[in-house]
PAMAR-902285 format. One line per field, with one value per atom (N, C-alpha, C, O): atom name; x, z, y. Coordinates in Angstrom, 1 decimal. Last residue first. Example, Ala and Ser with C-alpha at 12.3 -4.5 7.8 and 13.67 -1.06 7.14 Angstrom:
<pts>
atom <- [N,CA,C,O,N,CA,C,O]
xx <- [12.8,13.7,12.9,13.4,13.2,12.3,13.2,14.2]
zz <- [7.1,7.1,7.9,8.0,7.8,7.8,7.8,8.5]
yy <- [-2.2,-1.1,0.0,1.1,-5.7,-4.5,-3.3,-3.3]
</pts>
This chain:
<pts>
atom <- [N,CA,C,O,N,CA,C,O,N,CA,C,O,N,CA,C,O,N,CA,C,O,N,CA,C,O,N,CA,C,O,N,CA,C,O,N,CA,C,O,N,CA,C,O,N,CA,C,O,N,CA,C,O,N,CA,C,O,N,CA,C,O,N,CA,C,O,N,CA,C,O,N,CA,C,O,N,CA,C,O,N,CA,C,O,N,CA,C,O,N,CA,C,O,N,CA,C,O,N,CA,C,O,N,CA,C,O,N,CA,C,O,N,CA,C,O,N,CA,C,O,N,CA,C,O,N,CA,C,O,N,CA,C,O,N,CA,C,O,N,CA,C,O,N,CA,C,O,N,CA,C,O,N,CA,C,O,N,CA,C,O,N,CA,C,O,N,CA,C,O,N,CA,C,O,N,CA,C,O,N,CA,C,O,N,CA,C,O,N,CA,C,O,N,CA,C,O,N,CA,C,O,N,CA,C,O,N,CA,C,O,N,CA,C,O,N,CA,C,O,N,CA,C,O,N,CA,C,O,N,CA,C,O,N,CA,C,O,N,CA,C,O,N,CA,C,O,N,CA,C,O,N,CA,C,O,N,CA,C,O,N,CA,C,O,N,CA,C,O,N,CA,C,O,N,CA,C,O,N,CA,C,O,N,CA,C,O,N,CA,C,O,N,CA,C,O,N,CA,C,O,N,CA,C,O,N,CA,C,O,N,CA,C,O,N,CA,C,O,N,CA,C,O,N,CA,C,O,N,CA,C,O,N,CA,C,O,N,CA,C,O,N,CA,C,O,N,CA,C,O,N,CA,C,O,N,CA,C,O,N,CA,C,O,N,CA,C,O,N,CA,C,O,N,CA,C,O,N,CA,C,O,N,CA,C,O,N,CA,C,O,N,CA,C,O,N,CA,C,O,N,CA,C,O,N,CA,C,O,N,CA,C,O,N,CA,C,O,N,CA,C,O,N,CA,C,O,N,CA,C,O,N,CA,C,O,N,CA,C,O,N,CA,C,O,N,CA,C,O,N,CA,C,O,N,CA,C,O,N,CA,C,O,N,CA,C,O,N,CA,C,O]
xx <- [8.0,8.6,10.0,10.8,7.5,7.5,8.2,9.2,6.5,6.8,7.0,6.8,3.0,3.9,5.1,4.8,1.0,1.9,3.0,3.6,-1.5,-0.4,1.0,2.0,-3.6,-3.3,-2.0,-1.8,-2.9,-3.7,-3.1,-2.3,-1.0,-1.6,-2.6,-3.2,2.2,0.8,-0.1,0.1,3.5,3.3,2.0,1.0,5.4,4.1,4.8,5.8,8.3,7.7,6.4,6.2,11.6,10.5,9.4,9.8,14.4,12.9,11.8,11.5,16.1,16.5,15.2,15.6,15.9,14.6,15.2,14.9,17.4,18.0,17.1,17.6,17.3,16.3,16.9,17.1,17.9,19.0,17.6,17.3,16.6,16.7,17.1,17.0,17.3,18.4,17.8,18.3,14.1,15.4,16.7,17.1,12.2,13.3,14.0,14.2,10.0,9.9,11.2,11.5,10.4,9.7,10.3,11.0,10.6,11.3,11.3,12.4,7.8,8.8,9.9,10.5,6.4,6.0,6.8,6.7,7.1,7.5,7.2,7.7,6.2,8.0,8.1,9.0,3.4,4.1,5.7,6.2,3.6,3.1,3.5,4.0,4.4,5.4,5.0,5.8,2.3,4.0,4.5,4.8,-1.1,0.4,1.7,2.1,-2.5,-3.2,-2.0,-2.2,-1.8,-1.6,-1.9,-1.6,-2.9,-3.1,-2.3,-2.3,-0.4,-1.7,-1.4,-0.4,2.1,1.7,0.1,-0.6,2.8,2.2,1.9,1.5,5.4,5.0,4.1,4.8,6.7,6.7,5.9,5.7,7.1,6.4,6.2,5.7,10.4,8.8,8.4,9.2,12.7,11.6,10.7,10.0,14.3,14.7,13.6,12.9,11.7,12.6,13.1,12.4,10.1,10.3,11.6,12.7,7.1,8.7,8.8,7.9,5.2,5.6,7.3,8.2,3.3,4.7,4.7,4.5,0.7,1.3,2.6,3.0,-1.1,0.2,0.3,0.1,-4.0,-3.6,-1.8,-1.3,-6.4,-5.1,-4.6,-4.9,-8.5,-8.5,-7.6,-7.5,-7.8,-7.6,-8.0,-7.8,-8.5,-9.5,-9.0,-9.8,-7.4,-7.3,-8.1,-8.9,-9.2,-8.6,-8.3,-8.7,-9.3,-8.9,-8.3,-7.1,-12.6,-11.3,-11.0,-11.7,-15.3,-15.0,-13.4,-12.9,-17.5,-16.5,-15.9,-15.7,-18.9,-19.6,-18.5,-18.7,-17.8,-17.6,-18.4,-18.4,-17.3,-18.6,-18.8,-19.7,-13.9,-15.0,-16.4,-16.5,-11.6,-12.5,-13.5,-14.3,-8.9,-10.0,-10.7,-10.4,-5.8,-6.5,-8.2,-8.8,-4.8,-4.7,-5.4,-5.6,-7.2,-6.8,-5.9,-6.6,-6.4,-7.3,-6.5,-5.4,-4.9,-6.1,-7.3,-8.5,-1.5,-2.5,-3.8,-3.9,2.0,0.9,-0.3,0.0,4.3,3.7,2.1,1.3,7.5,6.5,5.4,5.9,9.3,8.8,7.6,6.9,12.4,11.1,10.4,11.2,14.4,13.7,12.6,12.0,16.9,15.8,15.2,15.9,20.1,19.3,17.9,17.7,20.8,20.4,19.5,18.5,22.1,22.3,22.2,23.0,20.3,21.5,22.4,23.6,17.9,19.1,20.3,21.3,17.9,17.2,18.2,19.1,18.1,19.4,18.5,18.5,17.5,17.3,17.9,17.9,16.5,17.1,17.5,17.9,13.7,15.2,15.4,14.7,11.9,12.0,13.7,14.6,8.7,9.8,10.5,9.8,6.7,7.1,8.3,8.9,5.0,6.3,6.8,7.3,2.0,2.9,4.0,3.8,-1.2,-0.3,1.1,1.3,-4.9,-3.6,-2.6,-3.2,-7.6,-6.4,-5.4,-5.0,-9.8,-8.9,-8.0,-7.7,-13.5,-12.2,-10.7,-10.6]
zz <- [-8.0,-8.3,-8.9,-9.3,-4.6,-6.1,-6.5,-5.8,-1.6,-2.6,-4.2,-5.0,-0.1,-1.4,-1.9,-2.5,1.4,1.6,0.8,1.2,1.7,1.8,1.8,2.2,1.7,3.4,3.1,3.9,-1.0,-0.3,1.6,2.3,-3.4,-2.5,-1.5,-1.3,-2.7,-3.4,-2.5,-1.3,-1.8,-1.2,-2.2,-2.4,-2.6,-2.6,-2.4,-2.6,-0.7,-2.1,-1.6,-0.4,0.6,0.6,-0.9,-2.0,1.8,1.2,1.7,2.8,3.3,2.3,1.8,1.3,5.9,4.9,3.5,2.6,8.2,7.2,5.7,4.6,11.6,10.5,9.5,9.5,13.1,12.7,11.0,10.1,16.3,14.9,14.6,15.3,19.4,18.1,16.3,15.3,20.2,20.6,20.0,20.1,19.0,18.7,18.7,17.9,20.6,20.8,19.8,19.8,20.9,22.0,21.7,22.6,18.0,18.7,20.2,20.5,17.0,16.5,17.4,17.5,18.3,18.8,18.1,18.5,17.6,19.0,19.3,20.2,14.9,15.2,16.5,16.9,15.0,14.8,15.1,15.5,16.2,17.5,16.5,17.2,14.2,15.3,16.2,17.1,12.6,12.2,13.6,14.2,13.6,13.5,13.5,14.4,14.6,13.9,13.6,13.5,14.0,14.8,14.1,12.9,15.1,14.2,14.8,16.0,15.3,16.3,15.0,14.5,13.4,14.7,14.7,14.1,12.1,12.1,13.4,14.3,11.1,12.0,11.9,11.7,8.6,9.8,11.2,12.1,5.1,6.8,7.4,6.9,3.6,3.7,5.2,6.1,3.0,2.2,2.0,1.0,5.3,3.5,3.1,2.8,7.4,7.3,5.7,4.9,9.1,8.1,7.9,8.3,10.6,10.9,9.7,9.4,9.8,9.9,9.9,9.5,11.4,11.7,11.6,12.5,10.3,10.8,10.9,9.7,10.3,10.1,11.1,12.3,8.2,9.1,9.1,8.1,6.9,6.7,8.2,9.2,6.6,6.1,6.1,5.1,7.9,6.3,5.7,4.6,10.5,9.7,8.0,7.0,10.3,10.8,10.4,9.8,12.0,10.8,11.1,12.2,12.6,13.6,12.5,12.2,11.9,12.0,12.7,13.1,13.9,12.9,13.0,14.0,14.6,15.0,14.1,13.2,13.3,14.0,14.5,14.6,10.1,11.5,12.3,11.7,7.3,7.7,9.2,9.5,6.9,6.7,7.2,7.4,9.8,8.8,8.2,9.1,10.9,11.1,9.4,8.3,10.8,11.8,11.8,12.5,9.1,9.0,9.7,9.3,7.9,9.3,9.0,8.3,5.3,6.1,7.2,7.4,3.5,3.7,4.4,4.4,5.4,4.2,4.4,5.2,5.4,5.5,4.6,3.5,7.4,6.2,6.5,7.5,8.1,8.5,7.4,6.3,8.7,7.8,8.5,9.4,9.9,10.0,8.8,8.0,9.3,8.9,9.7,10.4,10.6,9.9,9.6,9.6,11.1,10.6,9.7,8.6,13.9,12.4,12.1,12.8,16.3,15.1,13.5,12.5,18.5,18.6,17.2,17.2,18.2,19.0,18.8,19.1,15.2,16.0,16.6,16.1,14.3,14.6,16.2,17.4,11.9,13.4,13.6,12.7,9.6,10.3,11.6,12.4,8.7,8.9,9.4,9.4,6.6,7.1,7.4,6.9,5.8,6.6,6.8,7.2,4.1,4.2,5.1,5.1,1.9,2.8,3.2,2.3,1.6,0.9,2.4,3.5,0.6,1.5,1.1,-0.1,-0.6,-0.9,0.4,1.4,-1.4,-0.4,-0.9,-2.0,-3.1,-3.3,-1.7,-1.1,-2.3,-2.1,-2.4,-2.0]
yy <- [-10.5,-11.5,-11.1,-11.9,-8.4,-9.1,-9.7,-9.9,-10.7,-9.7,-9.7,-10.6,-10.8,-11.4,-10.4,-9.4,-11.1,-10.1,-11.2,-12.1,-12.2,-13.2,-12.5,-13.2,-10.6,-11.1,-12.4,-13.2,-9.9,-9.5,-9.7,-9.1,-9.9,-10.8,-10.9,-11.9,-7.7,-8.3,-9.6,-10.1,-4.7,-6.2,-6.4,-5.6,-2.3,-2.7,-4.4,-5.0,-1.2,-1.8,-2.0,-1.9,-1.3,-0.3,-0.5,0.0,-2.2,-3.2,-1.8,-1.4,-0.9,-1.4,-2.2,-3.2,1.0,1.0,0.4,1.1,0.2,0.6,1.0,1.2,0.6,0.6,1.3,2.5,-2.1,-1.4,-1.1,-1.8,-3.3,-3.5,-1.9,-0.9,-4.7,-4.4,-4.3,-4.9,-5.4,-4.4,-3.9,-2.7,-6.3,-6.8,-5.3,-4.4,-5.4,-6.9,-7.1,-8.3,-3.0,-3.3,-4.9,-5.5,-2.4,-1.8,-2.7,-3.0,-2.6,-3.5,-3.4,-4.5,-0.5,-1.8,-3.1,-4.2,1.7,1.4,-0.1,-0.8,1.2,1.2,1.1,0.4,1.5,0.5,0.3,-0.8,4.4,3.2,2.0,1.2,5.8,5.3,4.7,4.4,5.3,4.7,4.6,3.6,4.4,5.3,5.0,4.3,2.6,3.9,4.7,5.9,-1.2,0.1,1.4,1.4,-4.5,-3.1,-1.8,-1.5,-6.4,-6.3,-4.8,-4.3,-8.4,-7.3,-7.5,-8.3,-11.4,-10.2,-9.5,-10.2,-13.5,-13.0,-11.8,-10.8,-14.5,-15.4,-14.9,-15.7,-13.9,-13.6,-14.6,-15.6,-14.2,-14.9,-14.2,-14.0,-13.1,-12.9,-13.2,-13.1,-14.0,-14.9,-14.3,-15.3,-13.6,-14.4,-14.5,-15.1,-11.1,-11.9,-12.6,-12.1,-9.6,-10.3,-11.3,-12.1,-6.3,-8.2,-8.3,-7.6,-4.3,-5.0,-6.3,-7.2,-2.0,-3.3,-3.8,-3.7,0.4,0.0,-1.2,-1.3,1.6,1.1,0.8,1.0,3.5,3.0,2.6,3.3,5.7,4.1,3.7,3.0,8.2,7.9,6.3,5.9,7.8,8.2,8.2,8.2,4.1,4.9,5.8,5.2,0.7,1.9,3.0,3.3,-2.1,-0.6,-0.1,-0.2,-3.1,-3.3,-1.7,-0.8,-4.0,-3.2,-3.5,-4.0,-7.1,-6.0,-5.7,-6.5,-8.8,-7.9,-6.5,-5.3,-10.1,-10.4,-8.6,-7.5,-9.4,-10.0,-10.6,-11.4,-9.8,-9.6,-10.4,-11.6,-10.1,-10.9,-10.2,-9.9,-9.0,-9.1,-9.5,-9.3,-9.2,-10.0,-10.0,-10.8,-7.3,-8.4,-9.7,-10.8,-4.8,-5.5,-6.8,-7.5,-3.0,-4.0,-4.1,-3.6,-1.2,-0.9,-1.5,-1.2,-0.2,-1.1,-0.3,0.6,-0.3,0.8,-0.3,-0.9,-1.7,-2.2,-1.0,-1.0,-2.5,-1.7,-1.8,-1.9,-5.2,-4.4,-3.4,-3.8,-6.8,-6.3,-5.4,-5.0,-9.9,-8.6,-8.1,-8.9,-11.5,-11.2,-9.9,-8.9,-13.4,-12.1,-12.1,-12.6,-14.9,-15.3,-13.9,-13.4,-14.0,-14.7,-14.7,-14.6,-13.2,-12.6,-13.2,-12.8,-14.0,-15.2,-14.4,-14.9,-12.4,-13.8,-14.3,-14.9,-9.3,-10.5,-11.8,-11.8,-7.3,-7.7,-9.1,-9.9,-4.3,-5.7,-6.0,-5.1,-2.6,-3.0,-4.6,-5.7,-0.6,-1.7,-1.4,-0.7,1.0,1.1,-0.1,-1.0,0.5,1.9,2.1,3.2,-1.8,-1.6,0.0,0.7,-1.7,-1.1,-1.1,-0.6,-3.1,-3.1,-2.4,-2.6,-3.8,-3.1,-3.0,-2.9,-5.5,-5.1,-4.6,-5.1,-3.9,-4.4,-4.1,-3.1,-4.3,-3.7,-4.6,-5.7]
</pts>
């Protein structure tokens, strides 16, 4: 299976109130924390997609949330962790390299 991930919502928040960071909501066909071959099944929705919140700095992912079955749940998760997210959708794009989440060159 080819791992596919796409940023479907993005915003900005300030770490420590000063340092700009990004938050990306990613729709994908894999759970970042699920390894194939283990007994537990990934938390995929009915259409075999999940949403994960990625926290990034200067275009590099620094943290990934648990899986969510809906976009609304993922947004709520991001807003709980980063109470001052400004959703501006400045980054809406496919990500590459599976679990490594690379931006387009």
